[in-house]
C-alpha positions in Angstrom: 0.0 0.0 0.0 1.2 3.5 -0.8 2.5 5.0 2.5 2.1 8.6 1.3 0.0 10.7 3.6 -3.3 11.7 2.0 -6.5 13.6 2.7 -10.2 13.0 3.0 -13.2 15.2 2.1 -16.5 15.7 3.8 -19.0 17.5 1.5 -21.8 19.4 3.1 -22.3 22.2 5.5 -25.0 21.1 7.9 -25.4 19.3 11.2 -24.6 15.9 9.9 -21.4 17.1 8.2 -20.2 18.4 11.5 -21.0 15.1 13.2 -19.0 13.2 10.5 -16.1 15.5 10.9 -16.0 14.9 14.7 -16.2 11.1 14.3 -13.7 11.0 11.4 -11.1 12.9 13.2 -11.1 10.4 16.1 -11.2 7.5 13.7 -8.4 8.7 11.5 -6.2 9.3 14.6 -6.7 5.6 15.5 -6.0 4.3 12.0 -2.9 6.3 11.3 0.3 4.3 11.8 -1.5 1.0 11.6 -0.5 0.0 8.1 -3.2 1.8 6.3 -2.7 4.9 4.1 -2.1 7.8 6.5 -4.6 10.6 6.4 -3.1 13.8 7.6 -5.9 16.2 6.8 -9.7 16.5 6.2 -11.2 19.0 3.8 -14.6 20.3 4.8 -16.2 21.2 1.4 -19.1 23.6 1.6 -20.4 26.7 -0.1 -23.1 27.1 2.5 -22.5 29.9 5.1 -18.7 29.6 4.8 -18.1 32.3 7.5 -20.2 30.4 10.0 -18.4 27.2 9.1 -15.0 28.8 9.6 -16.1 30.2 13.0 -17.2 26.7 14.0 -13.8 25.3 13.0 -12.0 28.0 14.9 -14.0 27.3 18.0 -13.2 23.6 17.7 -9.5 24.3 17.2 -9.1 21.5 14.7 -5.7 22.0 13.1 -6.1 19.1 10.6 -9.5 20.3 9.1 -9.6 22.9 6.4 -12.5 24.6 4.8 -12.6 24.7 1.0 -15.3 25.6 -1.6 -16.5 23.0 -4.1 -14.6 24.8 -6.9 -11.3 24.1 -5.1 -11.5 20.5 -4.0 -7.9 19.0 -4.1 -8.9 15.8 -5.8 -5.3 14.6 -6.3 -4.8 14.5 -2.5 -8.0 12.6 -1.7 -8.1 9.0 -0.6 -11.8 9.1 0.0 -14.8 11.4 0.2 -18.0 11.4 2.3 -21.1 13.2 1.0 -23.4 14.8 3.6 -25.0 17.6 1.6 -28.8 17.9 1.0 -30.4 14.9 -0.7 -31.0 17.0 -3.9 -27.2 17.7 -4.1 -26.1 14.0 -3.6 -26.1 13.1 -7.2 -23.9 16.0 -8.3 -21.5 15.6 -5.3 -21.1 11.8 -5.8 -20.6 12.4 -9.5 -18.0 15.0 -8.8 -15.9 12.6 -6.7 -16.5 9.5 -8.9 -15.3 11.5 -12.0 -12.1 12.0 -10.1 -12.0 8.3 -9.1 -12.3 9.1 -5.4 -14.1 6.4 -3.3 -17.4 7.7 -2.0 -19.6 7.1 1.0 -22.9 9.0 0.7 -25.3 9.8 3.5 -28.7 8.2 3.0 -30.6 8.6 0.8 -28.1 8.0 -1.9 -30.4 9.9 -4.3 -34.1 10.4 -4.6 -34.7 8.6 -7.9 -33.8 5.1 -9.1 -32.8 6.6 -12.4 -30.0 8.7 -10.8 -29.0 5.8 -8.6 -28.5 3.6 -11.7 -26.4 6.3 -13.3 -24.2 6.6 -10.3 -23.9 2.8 -10.1 -22.8 2.7 -13.7 -20.3 5.5 -13.2 -18.8 3.8 -10.2 -18.4 0.6 -12.2 -16.9 2.5 -15.2 -14.4 4.3 -12.9 -13.7 1.1 -10.9 -14.3 3.3 -7.8 -16.2 2.2 -4.7 -19.6 3.9 -4.0 -21.6 3.1 -0.9 -24.5 4.4 1.2 -24.0 5.4 4.8 -26.6 3.4 6.7 -25.0 3.0 10.2 -27.5 0.5 11.6 -26.3 -2.1 9.1 -23.1 -2.1 11.2 -24.7 -1.8 14.7 -23.5 -4.7 16.9 -26.5 -4.6 19.1 -28.9 -5.1 16.1 -26.7 -7.7 14.5 -26.8 -9.7 17.8 -30.6 -9.4 17.8 -30.8 -10.5 14.2 -28.8 -13.6 15.0 -31.1 -14.4 17.9 -34.2 -14.4 15.7 -32.5 -16.1 12.7 -34.9 -19.1 12.8 -38.1 -17.1 13.1 -40.6 -17.0 10.2 -42.7 -14.0 11.3 -46.3 -13.2 10.2 -45.8 -9.5 11.0 -43.1 -7.0 11.8 -43.9 -3.7 13.5 -41.3 -0.9 13.3 -41.5 2.5 15.0 -39.1 5.2 13.9 -40.2 8.4 15.6 -38.4 11.7 16.5 -39.4 14.7 18.5 -39.4 18.0 16.8 -36.0 18.9 18.3 -33.4 16.8 20.2 -29.7 16.7 20.8 -27.9 14.0 18.9 -24.1 13.5 18.7 -23.7 16.8 20.6 -25.6 18.7 17.9 -29.2 20.1 18.0 -31.3 18.1 15.5 -34.3 19.6 13.9 -36.4 18.0 11.0 -35.2 18.7 7.5 -38.5 19.9 6.1 -37.3 20.0 2.5 -37.0 16.2 2.7 -40.2 14.1 3.0 -40.7 11.6 5.8 -40.1 8.5 3.6 -36.9 9.8 2.0 -35.6 10.8 5.4 -36.5 7.7 7.4 -37.4 4.7 5.2 -33.8 3.8 4.2 -33.1 3.1 7.9 -36.0 0.6 8.0 -34.8 -1.0 4.8 -31.4 -1.5 6.3 -32.8 -3.2 9.4 -34.8 -5.6 7.3 -31.7 -6.2 5.2 -29.7 -7.2 8.3 -32.4 -9.6 9.5 -32.9 -11.3 6.2 -30.5 -10.1 3.5 -31.9 -12.7 1.1 -35.5 -11.4 1.3 -36.8 -8.4 -0.7 -39.7 -6.1 -0.4 -42.5 -7.3 -2.7 -45.4 -4.8 -2.6 -46.9 -1.7 -1.0 -50.1 -2.4 0.8 -50.9 1.1 2.1 -49.5 4.5 3.0 -51.5 6.5 5.6 -50.7 10.1 6.4 -51.4 12.6 9.2 -49.2 15.5 10.3 -48.4 13.6 13.5 -47.2 10.4 11.8 -47.4 8.2 8.7 -47.9 4.5 8.6 -46.6 2.3 5.8 -47.6 -1.3 5.2 -45.5 -3.5 2.9 -45.1 -7.1 2.1 -41.6 -8.5 2.5 -39.9 -11.8 1.9 -42.4 -14.7 2.3 -45.4 -12.4 2.4 -44.5 -11.0 5.9 -46.5 -7.8 6.6 -44.2 -5.0 7.7 -46.0 -2.1 9.5 -43.7 1.0 9.9 -44.7 4.1 11.7 -42.7 7.3 11.1 -42.9 10.7 12.9 -40.9 13.8 13.4 -43.5 15.4 15.7 -43.5 12.7 18.4 -43.3 13.4 22.1 -40.2 11.2 22.5 -37.7 9.4 20.4 -38.7 5.8 19.4 -36.7 3.1 17.7 -38.5 -0.3 18.0 -38.4 -3.5 15.9 -41.0 -6.1 17.0 -41.7 -9.6 15.5 -45.1 -11.4 15.7 -46.2 -14.0 16.7 -42.9 -14.8 18.3 -43.1 -11.6 20.5 -39.4 -10.9 20.0 -38.0 -7.4 19.5 -35.5 -4.7 20.2 -35.9 -1.2 21.5 -32.9 1.0 20.8 -34.2 4.6 21.3 -31.2 4.8 23.6 -28.4 2.7 22.1 -27.6 -0.1 22.6 -31.1 -0.5 24.0 -32.9 -3.6 25.2 -33.8 -7.0 23.7 -37.4 -7.9 24.3 -38.9 -11.4 24.6 -42.6 -11.2 25.6 -42.6 -9.1 28.8 -38.9 -9.8 29.6 -36.5 -7.0 28.9 -32.7 -7.6 28.7 -30.2 -4.9 28.5 -28.0 -5.1 25.4 -24.3 -5.0 26.2 -22.3 -2.0 25.2 -19.5 -3.4 23.2 -17.4 -2.5 20.1 -17.7 0.7 18.1 -20.7 2.9 17.7 -22.6 2.2 14.4 -21.4 5.4 12.7 -17.8 4.8 13.6 -18.0 1.2 12.3 -19.7 2.4 9.1 -16.9 4.9 8.4 -14.2 2.3 9.3 -15.7 -0.2 6.9 -15.7 2.5 4.2 -12.1 3.3 4.7 -11.2 -0.4 4.6 -12.8 -0.6 1.2 -11.2 2.7 0.0 -7.8 1.4 1.1 -8.4 -2.0 -0.6 -8.3 -3.9 2.7 -11.9 -5.1 2.2 -13.1 -6.2 -1.2 -15.8 -4.1 -2.7 -18.1 -7.1 -3.3 -18.0 -7.9 0.4 -19.1 -4.4 1.4 -22.6 -4.5 2.8 -23.1 -0.8 2.1 -22.1 -0.8 -1.6 -24.4 0.8 -4.1 -24.9 -2.7 -5.7 -26.4 -4.0 -2.5 -28.4 -0.8 -1.6 -30.0 0.0 -4.9 -33.2 -1.7 -3.8 -33.6 0.9 -1.0 -33.6 3.7 -3.5 -36.3 2.1 -5.6 -38.6 1.4 -2.7 -38.0 4.8 -1.2 -39.0 6.4 -4.5 -42.1 4.3 -4.8 -43.3 5.0 -1.2 -42.6 8.7 -1.5 -44.8 8.9 -4.5 -47.6 7.1 -2.6 -47.2 9.5 0.3 -47.3 12.5 -1.9 -50.5 11.3 -3.5 -52.1 10.6 -0.1 -51.2 14.0 1.1 -52.7 15.7 -1.9 -55.9 13.7 -1.7 -56.4 14.8 1.9 -55.7 18.4 1.1 -58.0 18.3 -1.9 -60.8 17.1 0.2 -60.3 19.9 2.8 -60.3 22.5 0.0 -63.3 21.0 -1.8 -65.3 21.0 1.4 -64.2 24.6 2.2 -62.7 23.2 5.4 -59.1 24.3 5.0 -58.1 26.9 7.6 -54.8 28.6 7.0 -54.6 29.6 10.7 -55.0 26.0 11.9 -51.6 24.5 12.8 -52.5 21.1 11.6 -53.5 22.4 8.2 -50.3 24.5 8.0 -48.3 21.3 8.7 -50.1 19.5 5.9 -48.9 22.2 3.5 -45.4 22.1 4.9 -45.1 18.3 4.7 -46.4 18.1 1.2 -44.8 21.1 -0.5 -41.7 22.1 1.4 -39.8 19.1 -0.1 -40.2 20.9 -3.4 -38.4 24.0 -2.1 -34.8 24.8 -1.4 -33.7 25.2 2.2 -33.3 29.0 1.6 -36.9 29.3 0.3 -38.3 27.2 3.1 -36.5 29.1 5.8 -37.7 32.4 4.3 -41.3 31.3 4.5 -41.0 30.1 8.1 -39.4 33.4 9.1 -42.1 35.6 7.5 -45.7 34.9 8.5 -46.9 37.2 5.7 -44.9 35.4 3.0 -46.0 32.0 4.3 -49.7 33.1 4.2 -49.3 34.4 0.6 -47.5 31.1 -0.4 -50.2 29.0 1.3 -53.1 31.0 -0.2 -51.7 30.5 -3.7 -51.4 26.7 -3.2 -54.9 26.5 -1.8 -56.2 28.5 -4.7 -54.5 26.2 -7.2 -55.9 23.2 -5.5 -59.4 24.7 -5.7 -59.1 25.1 -9.5 -58.4 21.4 -10.1 
């Protein structure tokens, strides 16, 4: 292996990029000097609020992290790149790195359309360059232990709850919902990854239903041997929930606080805290692939293995959008829509903010007058259909 010291890039200017920078710095310090390519610096690539990003770096006093714009990425120095920009930007950022033959790990979702996912898969193959999706729970020791414990089960039903409060502190950063990304695109890839760990040989087969309310959505799918998978998602929940439950075996795992508890009927057993945290393990696996220490075909997060998640996320998002519009159309048709009702406002936000940029969405949230004008126009358009 080439012993020349090299660099990594993290593309994106938001909360998750900052989390990745923190975890990567610690991980790189562990890896350096252990026979892998030494990484002596990390480039934080963002054009979003660069002054605020620089202030953040100065406050952290990270000497080995440098801020650079997209136009000045030093591709020749990169051994790997991590994409943590907004989902709409993922395709362009992955393409940018793959064109330079830089191995890529992209935050979920890889992209929001199966067409773009196929294009990136083809580009990665053409460039002979690894491309994968960051789905940390695929690497979670506590969930893999649970998966082994239920390996012999043939369930009738699986119930999954993936719910977040409106704001919480995660990895030392304040987490708020990304309103320009819909529920499914934001959350379903995690559910797909859990199912994939439990039975990697099974595939989702059909969508039974998608039910929406501003408080939560419920998705029913058929998986594997006609197992019904009921998933509930929320980002307006009272508390954080992460639960995977199997019927009729009454076995499950609750990991709202990692590593959580394994459940068997009414019995609850604490999961042991052992090994690396899922995100650290996910990044370590990526670097092993980037350095050639793990074969690409053995990488569970490779685009070849995760393409199915993009296809199902796209299909479910379309069903969610149709359900949201149907409900809004009924409210407008019955003259029941009230722009001053918080629930009705949330319906507009959930359906149409994913079509806006972050700048546009933030501007509307900061100006009640602009929001009212925007909402009135949408309601008027719905009334004309």
